[in-house]
VODREN-738077 format. One line per 4 residues: their letters; for each residue x, y, z of C-alpha. Coordinates in nm, 3 decimals. Example, Ala and Ser with C-alpha at 12.3 -4.5 7.8 and 13.67 -1.06 7.14 Angstrom:
<recs>
AS	1.230:-0.450:0.780  1.367:-0.106:0.714
</recs>
This chain:
<recs>
MIEC	4.798:-4.560:-2.814  5.123:-4.371:-2.858  5.199:-4.155:-2.555  5.147:-3.781:-2.622
QVLS	5.490:-3.694:-2.482  5.659:-3.935:-2.725  5.437:-3.825:-3.015  5.539:-3.462:-2.960
HLRT	5.908:-3.550:-3.002  5.863:-3.706:-3.347  5.998:-3.474:-3.616  5.780:-3.623:-3.889
PVAI	5.425:-3.480:-3.910  5.202:-3.747:-3.752  4.841:-3.765:-3.637  4.618:-4.023:-3.473
LDLN	4.264:-4.043:-3.615  3.947:-4.230:-3.526  3.781:-4.454:-3.783  3.575:-4.159:-3.911
LRII	3.898:-3.977:-3.995  3.866:-3.726:-3.712  4.186:-3.606:-3.543  4.239:-3.747:-3.190
KCNC	4.600:-3.636:-3.139  4.875:-3.483:-3.349  5.222:-3.334:-3.306  5.357:-2.985:-3.371
SFVK	5.503:-3.086:-3.708  5.155:-3.190:-3.825  5.014:-2.856:-3.704  5.269:-2.672:-3.920
VCFS	5.178:-2.876:-4.229  4.813:-2.784:-4.175  4.901:-2.413:-4.126  4.708:-2.423:-3.798
SGTR	4.767:-2.217:-3.484  4.780:-2.517:-3.249  4.684:-2.877:-3.181  4.358:-2.784:-3.005
ELIN	4.228:-2.624:-3.322  4.267:-2.957:-3.508  4.122:-3.196:-3.249  3.791:-3.354:-3.364
QRLD	3.829:-3.201:-3.711  3.784:-3.433:-4.009  4.097:-3.497:-4.213  3.935:-3.374:-4.537
QILS	3.844:-3.046:-4.363  4.207:-2.987:-4.269  4.390:-3.111:-4.579  4.243:-3.071:-4.926
FQNS	4.298:-3.411:-5.086  4.267:-3.402:-5.464  4.196:-3.776:-5.479  3.869:-3.831:-5.287
SLLE	3.890:-4.210:-5.332  4.199:-4.208:-5.110  3.986:-4.101:-4.812  3.757:-4.398:-4.871
RFRN	4.060:-4.627:-4.876  4.165:-4.486:-4.540  3.823:-4.561:-4.390  3.831:-4.918:-4.521
CEFN	4.191:-4.982:-4.421  4.246:-5.331:-4.278  4.394:-5.388:-3.933  4.777:-5.367:-3.925
RTIF	4.787:-5.290:-4.297  4.962:-4.977:-4.423  4.845:-4.767:-4.717  5.129:-4.573:-4.880
FEEQ	5.032:-4.274:-5.092  5.148:-3.966:-5.278  4.910:-3.676:-5.313  4.886:-3.313:-5.412
LLNP	4.735:-3.107:-5.133  4.619:-2.748:-5.146  4.761:-2.520:-4.878  4.569:-2.213:-4.748
FKEK	4.720:-2.007:-5.032  4.564:-2.248:-5.285  4.911:-2.367:-5.387  4.960:-2.734:-5.474
VNFQ	5.213:-2.910:-5.251  5.338:-3.264:-5.319  5.321:-3.494:-5.018  5.388:-3.859:-4.954
GSMT	5.271:-4.054:-4.651  5.128:-4.365:-4.494  4.811:-4.459:-4.308  4.803:-4.762:-4.078
KQKS	4.513:-4.910:-3.883  4.621:-5.011:-3.533  4.470:-5.124:-3.206  4.530:-5.012:-2.847
EESE	4.354:-5.216:-2.578  3.990:-5.223:-2.697  3.995:-4.926:-2.935  4.108:-4.907:-3.298
FLFL	4.263:-4.601:-3.455  4.443:-4.480:-3.769  4.804:-4.359:-3.762  4.883:-4.098:-4.030
EISD	5.237:-3.998:-4.122  5.309:-3.743:-4.397  5.606:-3.552:-4.535  5.658:-3.269:-4.782
LKIK	5.856:-3.400:-5.080  5.998:-3.053:-5.148  6.129:-3.028:-4.790  6.279:-3.378:-4.814
AKEM	6.460:-3.284:-5.134  6.589:-2.964:-4.968  6.717:-3.163:-4.668  6.905:-3.398:-4.900
EIAA	7.055:-3.099:-5.082  7.171:-2.944:-4.751  7.319:-3.278:-4.642  7.515:-3.300:-4.968
VVSR	7.650:-2.945:-4.921  7.759:-3.017:-4.562  7.927:-3.340:-4.672  8.115:-3.155:-4.947
MYHD	8.219:-2.883:-4.700  8.354:-3.149:-4.464  8.574:-3.303:-4.732  8.692:-2.960:-4.852
LQEP	8.781:-2.844:-4.499  8.924:-3.172:-4.371  9.273:-3.139:-4.521  9.350:-2.772:-4.434
IRNQ	9.226:-2.813:-4.075  9.425:-3.134:-4.029  9.735:-2.961:-4.168  9.680:-2.665:-3.938
NTFL	9.660:-2.901:-3.637  9.976:-3.084:-3.743  10.186:-2.770:-3.801  10.071:-2.600:-3.481
NLLY	10.170:-2.908:-3.279  10.508:-2.925:-3.458  10.560:-2.556:-3.390  10.490:-2.612:-3.021
EKYS	10.717:-2.916:-2.993  11.018:-2.763:-3.177  11.005:-2.391:-3.107  10.803:-2.334:-2.788
NSLN	11.127:-2.305:-2.586  11.216:-2.001:-2.794  10.899:-1.821:-2.686  10.827:-1.634:-2.366
EKGK	10.539:-1.746:-2.143  10.290:-1.518:-2.319  10.390:-1.659:-2.659  10.354:-2.017:-2.530
EFLR	10.008:-1.933:-2.394  9.896:-1.788:-2.731  10.024:-2.098:-2.910  9.841:-2.330:-2.668
FSIQ	9.518:-2.135:-2.726  9.569:-2.169:-3.105  9.617:-2.547:-3.075  9.309:-2.585:-2.855
SSQR	9.096:-2.374:-3.091  9.215:-2.570:-3.393  9.137:-2.899:-3.215  8.784:-2.779:-3.127
LWER	8.728:-2.683:-3.492  8.841:-3.031:-3.601  8.605:-3.196:-3.350  8.311:-2.987:-3.468
INGL	8.375:-3.062:-3.835  8.384:-3.433:-3.752  8.071:-3.386:-3.543  7.883:-3.254:-3.846
LLFL	7.988:-3.557:-4.049  7.868:-3.793:-3.774  7.536:-3.607:-3.776  7.493:-3.685:-4.147
KIEK	7.578:-4.051:-4.086  7.316:-4.069:-3.811  7.050:-3.935:-4.051  7.140:-4.197:-4.315
ERNI	7.122:-4.491:-4.070  6.740:-4.472:-4.053  6.727:-4.656:-4.387  6.855:-4.985:-4.238
FKIV	6.637:-5.032:-3.929  6.547:-5.385:-3.820  6.450:-5.570:-3.500  6.747:-5.559:-3.261
SLQK	6.811:-5.660:-2.899  6.879:-5.364:-2.668  7.006:-5.612:-2.407  7.277:-5.747:-2.639
ILEE	7.368:-5.400:-2.767  7.412:-5.273:-2.410  7.624:-5.576:-2.316  7.843:-5.526:-2.626
SITL	7.888:-5.157:-2.542  7.998:-5.235:-2.185  8.241:-5.502:-2.315  8.399:-5.254:-2.558
LHEN	8.463:-5.013:-2.268  8.578:-5.286:-2.026  8.941:-5.172:-2.013  8.848:-4.808:-1.952
LINT	8.605:-4.910:-1.678  8.872:-5.119:-1.506  9.135:-4.844:-1.531  8.899:-4.584:-1.384
NIHI	8.752:-4.826:-1.128  8.393:-4.761:-1.237  8.122:-5.015:-1.156  7.826:-5.049:-1.396
EVKG	7.498:-5.187:-1.263  7.235:-5.302:-1.515  6.877:-5.338:-1.391  6.589:-5.496:-1.582
KFPD	6.557:-5.704:-1.896  6.601:-5.474:-2.198  6.361:-5.544:-2.489  6.391:-5.596:-2.865
ILGS	6.297:-5.288:-3.067  6.295:-5.169:-3.428  6.619:-4.981:-3.478  6.977:-4.951:-3.594
RPLL	7.237:-5.159:-3.408  7.529:-4.918:-3.483  7.332:-4.612:-3.373  7.198:-4.768:-3.053
KELF	7.548:-4.893:-2.967  7.676:-4.538:-3.029  7.410:-4.407:-2.789  7.516:-4.636:-2.502
LNLI	7.888:-4.587:-2.573  7.848:-4.208:-2.565  7.654:-4.206:-2.240  7.889:-4.447:-2.059
TNSI	8.198:-4.265:-2.194  8.053:-3.937:-2.058  8.019:-4.101:-1.715  8.381:-4.216:-1.733
RFRN	8.508:-3.875:-1.844  8.308:-3.671:-1.594  8.350:-3.905:-1.296  8.399:-3.777:-0.942
KNVA	8.748:-3.894:-0.840  8.674:-3.844:-0.471  8.412:-4.122:-0.447  8.366:-4.482:-0.562
CKVC	8.233:-4.430:-0.915  7.927:-4.612:-1.041  7.683:-4.599:-1.331  7.332:-4.745:-1.313
ISYD	7.155:-4.832:-1.642  6.799:-4.944:-1.580  6.498:-5.048:-1.789  6.134:-5.000:-1.695
SKPQ	5.839:-5.120:-1.902  5.560:-4.865:-1.942  5.225:-4.917:-2.121  5.312:-4.679:-2.406
FHLI	5.692:-4.680:-2.418  6.021:-4.839:-2.308  6.185:-4.627:-2.037  6.564:-4.629:-1.984
HVID	6.756:-4.440:-1.713  7.132:-4.384:-1.725  7.252:-4.234:-1.396  7.601:-4.178:-1.254
NGIG	7.749:-4.021:-0.940  7.992:-3.800:-1.132  8.062:-3.428:-1.110  7.715:-3.335:-1.238
VYSL	7.601:-3.025:-1.426  7.649:-2.652:-1.365  7.476:-2.569:-1.036  7.324:-2.253:-1.188
EKNY	7.202:-2.425:-1.505  6.831:-2.365:-1.559  6.782:-2.453:-1.926  6.849:-2.819:-2.005
FIDL	6.762:-2.801:-2.376  7.008:-3.027:-2.561  7.163:-2.865:-2.869  7.466:-2.918:-3.093
FRTF	7.797:-2.800:-2.938  7.632:-2.726:-2.602  7.797:-2.856:-2.282  7.643:-2.907:-1.937
HSSE	7.908:-3.048:-1.706  8.060:-2.825:-1.439  8.428:-2.875:-1.525  8.589:-2.637:-1.776
ELSG	8.902:-2.853:-1.772  8.707:-3.157:-1.891  8.469:-2.971:-2.123  8.417:-3.159:-2.450
AGTG	8.299:-3.062:-2.797  7.933:-3.063:-2.694  7.827:-3.316:-2.957  7.780:-3.640:-2.757
LFFC	7.446:-3.570:-2.588  7.308:-3.404:-2.900  7.385:-3.714:-3.108  7.234:-3.938:-2.838
KKIA	6.917:-3.725:-2.851  6.909:-3.746:-3.233  6.952:-4.125:-3.220  6.660:-4.154:-2.975
ELHG	6.443:-3.931:-3.196  6.523:-4.135:-3.509  6.386:-4.435:-3.318  6.062:-4.247:-3.253
GNLE	6.158:-4.158:-2.897  6.332:-3.885:-2.702  6.615:-3.820:-2.456  6.619:-3.560:-2.183
IETD	6.841:-3.464:-1.890  6.708:-3.536:-1.541  6.652:-3.194:-1.388  6.571:-3.296:-1.029
RTSG	6.909:-3.446:-0.937  7.113:-3.289:-0.657  7.431:-3.482:-0.748  7.570:-3.678:-1.041
FGVI	7.423:-3.681:-1.389  7.127:-3.866:-1.537  6.931:-3.895:-1.860  6.595:-4.047:-1.943
IRFP	6.545:-4.224:-2.276  6.203:-4.320:-2.411  6.136:-4.552:-2.705  5.771:-4.599:-2.812
REFI	5.632:-4.953:-2.810  5.456:-4.890:-3.141  5.701:-4.725:-3.380  5.640:-4.670:-3.751
LER	5.966:-4.593:-3.931  5.973:-4.273:-4.138  6.004:-4.368:-4.504
</recs>
């Protein structure tokens, strides 16, 4: 059965039920849909006691669902305020070891429409802001190249700050566009080889690795999973590029990328012996535009790890920073063995 830790990182409301339609496990998103105070309140409750299905025959279809067959449905459910909410979802009968269970995945159609509307607004904002920000960058750089000698040291410093701020703004605008592209990629998932994707990523960075004298060690045989080749390649490229950028120049640099097979998920470690994170950092929550490395000089836009985390989540998994390391930097990536793509 899907590991609880992986289930909790799925954004889509999901629940695991027994064959009598009683809740065994569910994630926080499912709790919100049910307007419940927590997962414990829902455990062992019957599905029809939690969600008011208008079509009672649908519940009978769930009970009679065949093994490895998915029932797709749209339904109007009543929330606690007796308001009708349109949902769509899927129910699949699966097997784990000797036990059978039902995997329920639902989504609010109104929320989906709102997300699409927000994505369209952000995309329009990107295109509207792209030209003026690019022009600002160009003119500030020209100003620095042609007229910086006419300025005193304070004036040169102000101009450098302006260029750096403009560049950060440009990186963040592009980061938002990449975020939208990541969300769209979920529509073209298929079975892909993580081993080949990792090898391709290392090959693409071969010249950089040679120039920086970084050795990459790959351990384990990486599996095939359901996913997006471009996104998974972006994940490995981002993590290896971070190791190159934040390397420790006083030691022989190395990156270890390892795979470990677990009963419920695929476990991947990416560990380097670079400069590491801030020594006083206590909160390792990964968010957009947040940086962790201890060098202000090398500080980036703070988008790379966030996008890696989003890519892992879109594949039903999660990514987190190793918090028990005394040196270097490491992340843990989990991909579930049984992954049902959000539709």
